[in-house]
C-alpha positions, 0 to 999 in steps of 0.5 A: 052131308053126303052129296047127291049121286052124280048121274053118269051120262049114258054115253049115247052121244059119244057112241054116235060120234065114234060111229060117224067118225068110223063111217067117214074114215071108211068113205075116205078109204074107199075114195082113195082106193078108187082114185089110185087103183083101177077099182073105180067105184065112184066112176060114172061111165055115161059113155061117149057120143057115137054120132057124127065126127069126133076128136079123141085126145089121148094122153100121149098128145096125139089127137085122132079124128073119126067115128066112134063105133062103140065104147065098152068097158075099158075100150073105145073103138074108133073107125074112119080115122084121120090125124094131123101131121105137121110138115116143117120146111126142110130148110127154114128161112133164117129171117123167120123166127117161127117158120110156118108149119104146114098141117095136113090131114092124113087118113089112117091106113096109108102108112108104111105098115098098112094098118086097118082103119080101126083102132081099139083105144084103151080108155085109160089113155083117152083124156076126152072126146069132142063132137066136131061141128059139121062146119069145122075145118077138119070135117070139111077136109074129111068130106073133101077127101071122101069126095075125091075118093069116090 
């Protein structure tokens, strides 16, 4: 007795599975290209706050304090710039294991090379920015400096 013919599955389920796998592979590829190149399609650029005093932390470890004038594309413009300078004693006391370091706030523009008080910072080097509270010690020192200047 002949067996009844076996119905072949249409393969619709396997076709859908192949399409899903292809889409996932494409998305992973786009993510990797975006992550490891400057072609950053997944980067959401909401910009940075341009109000009040800001701290700008750079990839080289330097921190600048100032007012962010603008951010456009790959550049952040910082004005009214200050930075911290560490002054260590010339001859530290031998009794102290960790000699006291003196921190001072320096106004950009007073250096030997005489830069203008504006920086154009490549956004690739900006780790993050922070808005400073009006009662922070840095803002207080800036305000005192500005009062002395006037």
